[in-house]
C-alpha positions as CSV (number, residue, x, y, z in Angstrom):
1,K,126.8,1.3,51.7
2,T,129.8,2.2,49.5
3,A,130.8,-1.5,49.2
4,I,127.3,-2.6,48.3
5,L,127.0,0.1,45.6
6,S,130.3,-0.9,44.1
7,I,129.4,-4.6,43.7
8,P,127.9,-5.5,40.3
9,L,124.3,-6.5,40.3
10,S,125.1,-10.0,39.1
11,A,127.5,-10.6,42.0
12,L,124.9,-9.3,44.5
13,R,122.3,-11.6,43.1
14,D,124.6,-14.6,43.8
15,S,125.7,-13.6,47.2
16,V,122.6,-12.2,48.9
17,T,120.4,-14.5,51.0
18,G,116.9,-13.9,52.4
19,Q,118.2,-14.1,56.0
20,R,120.7,-11.3,55.5
21,L,118.0,-9.1,54.0
22,D,115.6,-9.8,56.8
23,V,118.2,-8.3,59.2
24,I,118.3,-5.1,57.1
25,F,114.5,-4.9,56.9
26,S,114.4,-5.2,60.7
27,L,116.7,-2.2,61.0
28,L,113.9,0.0,59.5
29,N,112.0,-0.4,62.7
30,T,113.4,2.8,64.2
31,H,112.8,6.6,64.1
32,E,116.5,7.3,63.5
33,R,116.4,9.1,60.2
34,E,120.0,8.4,59.2
35,Q,119.6,4.7,59.8
36,I,116.4,4.5,57.8
37,E,118.0,6.3,54.8
38,L,121.1,4.1,54.9
39,C,118.9,0.9,55.0
40,V,116.8,2.2,52.1
41,D,119.8,2.9,50.0
42,I,121.3,-0.5,50.6
43,L,118.0,-2.3,50.1
44,E,117.2,-0.4,46.9
45,R,120.5,-1.7,45.4
46,I,120.2,-5.2,46.6
47,L,116.5,-5.7,45.7
48,L,117.2,-4.4,42.2
49,A,119.5,-7.4,41.8
50,L,116.8,-9.9,42.7
51,S,114.2,-11.1,40.2
52,P,110.5,-10.0,40.6
53,V,109.5,-13.6,41.1
54,Y,112.0,-14.1,44.0
55,L,110.8,-10.8,45.6
56,S,107.2,-11.8,45.4
57,Q,107.9,-15.2,46.9
58,N,110.2,-14.2,49.7
59,F,109.6,-10.5,50.6
60,R,105.9,-9.9,50.1
61,D,105.3,-9.4,53.8
62,A,108.3,-7.1,54.2
63,L,107.1,-5.0,51.2
64,Q,103.6,-4.8,52.6
65,S,105.0,-3.5,55.9
66,G,106.9,-0.9,54.0
67,L,103.7,0.5,52.6
68,T,102.6,1.6,56.1
69,H,106.0,2.7,57.4
70,H,106.2,6.2,58.9
71,D,109.0,7.2,56.5
72,E,108.2,8.1,52.9
73,G,111.5,6.7,51.7
74,V,110.5,3.2,52.9
75,N,107.0,3.7,51.3
76,I,108.6,4.6,47.9
77,L,111.1,1.7,48.1
78,A,108.2,-0.8,48.7
79,L,106.1,0.7,45.9
80,K,108.9,0.6,43.4
81,Q,109.5,-3.1,44.1
82,I,105.8,-3.9,44.0
83,G,105.7,-2.1,40.6
84,R,108.5,-4.4,39.4
85,I,106.5,-7.4,40.6
86,V,103.2,-6.5,39.0
87,A,104.9,-5.7,35.7
88,H,106.2,-9.3,35.5
89,A,104.0,-11.9,34.0
90,E,105.0,-14.7,36.5
91,S,105.3,-12.7,39.7
92,V,102.1,-10.7,39.4
93,T,100.0,-13.6,40.4
94,E,101.6,-13.6,43.9
95,I,100.6,-10.0,44.4
96,M,97.0,-10.4,43.0
97,N,96.3,-13.1,45.5
98,N,97.1,-10.6,48.3
99,E,94.3,-8.1,48.2
100,E,95.3,-6.6,51.5
101,L,98.7,-5.5,50.0
102,L,96.9,-4.0,47.0
103,R,94.5,-2.2,49.2
104,E,97.5,-0.6,51.0
105,V,98.8,0.5,47.6
106,V,95.5,2.1,46.8
107,H,95.5,3.9,50.2
108,C,99.0,5.3,49.3
109,V,97.4,7.2,46.5
110,G,95.5,9.2,49.1
111,G,98.4,9.9,51.4
112,D,99.9,13.3,52.2
113,N,103.2,12.7,50.4
114,M,103.0,13.5,46.6
115,A,106.1,11.3,45.8
116,V,104.5,8.3,47.5
117,A,101.2,8.9,45.7
118,K,102.9,9.1,42.3
119,Q,104.7,5.9,42.9
120,A,101.5,4.2,44.0
121,I,99.8,5.4,40.8
122,A,102.6,4.1,38.7
123,S,102.4,0.6,40.4
124,L,98.6,0.4,39.9
125,S,98.9,1.5,36.3
126,K,101.4,-1.3,35.7
127,L,99.0,-3.8,37.4
128,S,96.3,-2.8,34.9
129,H,98.4,-3.7,31.8
130,S,96.9,-7.2,31.9
131,K,93.3,-8.3,31.9
132,P,93.6,-10.1,35.2
133,G,95.1,-6.9,36.6
134,L,92.1,-4.9,35.2
135,D,89.7,-7.4,36.7
136,K,91.4,-7.1,40.1
137,L,91.4,-3.3,40.2
138,F,87.9,-2.8,38.7
139,R,85.9,-5.9,39.6
140,T,86.7,-6.6,43.2
141,G,86.5,-4.7,46.4
142,L,89.5,-2.6,45.3
143,L,87.2,-0.5,43.2
144,E,85.3,0.6,46.3
145,D,88.6,1.3,48.1
146,L,89.7,3.5,45.2
147,K,86.4,5.4,45.2
148,D,86.7,5.8,49.0
149,V,90.2,7.2,48.6
150,M,88.9,9.5,45.9
151,G,86.6,11.2,48.4
152,T,89.5,12.3,50.6
153,S,90.0,15.7,48.9
154,D,90.0,17.5,45.5
155,I,93.8,16.8,45.2
156,V,93.4,13.1,45.8
157,R,90.4,12.9,43.5
158,Y,92.6,14.2,40.6
159,R,95.3,11.7,41.5
160,V,92.7,9.0,40.9
161,Y,91.7,10.7,37.7
162,E,95.4,10.7,36.7
163,L,95.5,6.9,37.3
164,V,92.3,6.3,35.4
165,V,93.5,8.3,32.4
166,D,96.9,6.5,32.5
167,I,95.0,3.2,32.4
168,A,92.4,4.2,29.9
169,S,95.0,5.5,27.5
170,V,96.6,2.0,27.1
171,S,93.8,0.4,25.0
172,A,90.1,0.5,24.2
173,I,89.7,-2.5,26.5
174,S,91.3,-0.6,29.4
175,L,89.1,2.4,28.6
176,G,86.1,0.2,28.7
177,Y,86.9,-0.9,32.3
178,C,87.4,2.8,33.3
179,A,84.2,3.9,31.7
180,S,82.1,1.1,33.2
181,S,83.4,2.0,36.7
182,G,82.0,5.5,36.3
183,F,85.3,7.3,36.6
184,I,85.3,8.7,33.1
185,S,81.8,10.1,33.2
186,Q,82.7,11.7,36.6
187,L,85.8,13.3,35.1
188,L,83.8,14.7,32.2
189,A,81.2,16.1,34.6
190,E,84.0,18.2,36.2
191,L,84.3,20.1,32.9
192,T,81.1,22.1,33.8
193,G,81.8,22.4,37.6
194,E,81.7,25.6,39.6
195,D,85.3,25.6,40.6
196,V,87.4,27.1,37.8
197,L,90.7,25.5,38.9
198,I,89.1,22.1,39.0
199,R,87.6,22.8,35.6
200,A,91.1,23.7,34.3
201,T,92.5,20.5,35.6
202,A,89.7,18.5,34.1
203,I,90.4,20.0,30.7
204,E,94.0,19.0,31.0
205,M,93.1,15.5,32.0
206,V,90.6,15.2,29.1
207,T,93.3,16.4,26.7
208,S,95.6,13.6,28.0
209,L,92.9,11.1,27.3
210,A,92.6,12.6,23.8
211,Q,96.1,11.5,23.0
212,S,94.9,8.1,21.9
213,Q,92.6,7.3,19.1
214,H,90.2,5.3,21.2
215,G,90.2,8.1,23.8
216,R,89.3,10.7,21.2
217,Q,86.5,8.4,19.8
218,H,85.1,7.9,23.3
219,L,85.2,11.7,24.0
220,A,83.4,12.4,20.8
221,Q,80.7,9.8,21.6
222,Q,80.2,11.4,25.1
223,G,79.6,14.9,23.6
224,V,82.7,16.5,25.0
225,M,83.0,18.7,22.0
226,D,79.7,20.3,22.8
227,K,80.7,20.9,26.5
228,I,83.9,22.6,25.6
229,S,82.2,24.6,22.9
230,N,79.6,25.9,25.4
231,M,82.5,26.9,27.7
232,I,84.0,28.9,25.0
233,R,80.8,30.6,24.0
234,G,80.2,31.6,27.7
235,A,83.8,32.9,28.1
236,D,82.8,36.6,27.8
237,T,80.7,36.4,30.9
238,D,83.2,34.4,33.0
239,P,86.0,36.6,34.5
240,F,88.0,33.5,35.2
241,S,87.8,32.0,31.7
242,S,91.5,32.7,31.1
243,L,92.3,29.9,33.5
244,Y,90.8,27.2,31.4
245,L,90.2,28.3,27.8
246,P,92.6,28.2,24.9
247,M,92.1,32.0,24.4
248,A,94.4,32.3,27.4
249,L,97.3,31.5,25.3
250,D,98.8,35.0,25.3
251,T,98.6,35.4,29.0
252,D,98.9,32.0,30.7
253,Q,102.0,30.1,29.6
254,A,100.9,27.1,31.7
255,M,97.9,26.5,29.4
256,V,99.6,27.1,26.1
257,G,100.8,23.6,25.4
258,V,97.4,22.1,26.4
259,A,95.4,24.5,24.3
260,L,97.6,24.2,21.2
261,D,97.8,20.5,21.5
262,T,94.1,20.1,21.8
263,L,93.5,22.2,18.6
264,G,96.3,20.3,16.8
265,L,94.8,16.9,17.8
266,L,91.4,17.9,16.7
267,G,92.6,19.3,13.4
268,S,94.8,16.4,12.5
269,T,92.5,13.5,13.4
270,V,89.0,14.6,12.4
271,E,89.7,13.4,8.8
272,G,86.4,11.4,9.0
273,K,88.2,8.2,9.9
274,Q,86.3,7.5,13.1
275,V,83.6,10.1,13.1
276,E,82.7,10.6,9.4
277,H,79.2,11.7,10.0
278,Q,80.5,14.5,12.2
279,T,83.2,15.8,9.9
280,E,81.5,19.1,8.9
281,D,80.3,19.9,12.4
282,L,83.7,19.2,14.0
283,L,85.5,21.2,11.3
284,A,83.2,24.2,12.0
285,L,83.6,23.8,15.7
286,T,87.4,23.5,15.5
287,E,87.6,26.6,13.3
288,S,85.3,28.6,15.7
289,W,87.7,27.7,18.6
290,F,90.7,28.7,16.4
291,L,89.2,32.1,15.6
292,L,88.5,32.8,19.2
293,L,92.2,32.6,20.1
294,A,93.0,36.1,18.7
295,K,92.1,38.5,16.0
296,Q,95.0,37.1,13.9
297,P,95.3,33.5,15.3
298,M,98.0,32.3,12.9
299,D,100.2,35.3,13.8
300,M,99.7,34.6,17.5
301,I,100.6,31.0,17.1
302,S,103.7,31.9,15.0
303,T,104.8,34.2,17.8
304,I,104.2,31.5,20.4
305,S,106.2,29.0,18.4
306,T,109.3,31.1,18.5
307,Q,109.4,31.0,22.3
308,P,112.1,28.7,23.9
309,F,109.8,25.8,24.7
310,P,110.1,22.6,22.6
311,E,106.6,21.4,23.4
312,L,105.2,24.7,22.0
313,H,107.3,24.3,18.9
314,C,105.8,20.9,18.3
315,C,102.2,22.0,19.0
316,G,102.6,25.1,16.8
317,L,104.0,23.0,14.0
318,R,101.0,20.7,14.2
319,I,98.7,23.6,13.7
320,F,100.6,24.9,10.7
321,T,100.7,21.4,9.2
322,V,97.0,20.8,9.4
323,A,95.8,24.3,8.4
324,P,96.2,23.7,4.7
325,H,94.3,20.4,4.9
326,R,91.5,22.2,6.7
327,Q,91.2,24.8,4.0
328,Q,91.1,22.1,1.4
329,Q,88.5,20.1,3.3
330,R,86.3,23.2,3.7
331,R,86.4,23.7,0.0
332,N,85.5,20.0,-0.6
333,T,82.6,20.1,1.8
334,S,81.2,23.5,0.7
335,P,78.1,23.4,-1.6
C-alpha cells in the first residue's frame, strides 16, 4: 500500500495492467475487513490513474459487482469510479448501454448507508448533465426504479428529492425533465403535509430549488408563494410552527440560514424581471413575511448577523442590501 501511494499517478498509469487489477478485485471476495480496506485503498489510488474511458471498457463488470458488495467501502469505491465515467463525454456511452448497472446505482440511493447513498446521488446527478443522460434517467425503466426506491421510507424519499433538486437546478431543460416526471409537484405537495418534520425538510428543499432563476420562476408559476403564505398565516394555531417557519429565527439556529436566505432571494429577485405582473403582490407578501419575524425585524436580523456563522452574515447582508430598494419600489408603486 505504501509503495502504491508513493508512486506518481503518471507512473502508475504506465505500469498497471488489467490482469494485475483483476487479482486485486478478486481479493475483495472475502469477509476479512482488513483485507477489504487494504484492497479498496490500493484500488482507489490505481483507478484514479486510469482514464474514465479505459475504466468503462475494461472494468465495467468489476464496478457493477462492487455496487452489490457487502462492504460499504467497496460500494463507495465503485460509485466514485462510475461517477468519473458518467462525467466523461466519451466513456458515458459505455455506461448508458448498461441499464442493469445504472439500476444498481439507483438502488444504492435507497440503501441503509448514508455515505453510499450520497455517492449514488452524486453519480446520478453527473449522469444527468447531458441530454442523453437525462433521457436515460427519466425516459426509460430507470424512472420507475427511482420511484420504487422512493417508496422505501421517508428518509429515502427525501434522498430522491435531493437528487431531483440537484438535477433541476442545473438548467431549465433539466427542470423540465424533473417536472414532467412528477417529482417536483410531489415535493411541493409535501409543503402542506401533516408531518411537521417532513414539511420543514420540504421547505429546505424548495429553498434549494429557488437558488436558480429558472427554479424561482417555476416555483412562482406553481403558486408556492401562496402555499408558504398560508402556512405563515396559520402559524398561530400550529404549536409546531417554529420547526418550519422563518419566525423561528430566534429559537432555532438550524432554520436561520434557510429563512433569511429565502427572504433575501425573494427580495433581491422580484424586480419584475420574470414576474412583472406579480411585482406588487410579491412585494406585499415578502413584507408580510418580514414583519412576522419579530416586532423589530431589522434589529433581530442585525443581532443574528453578529453571530459567528459566515452563512448568516451573508444572508443578513442580503436583507440589508435589498431593504432600501424595497422601500423605493413601494414608493414607486403606491398611488
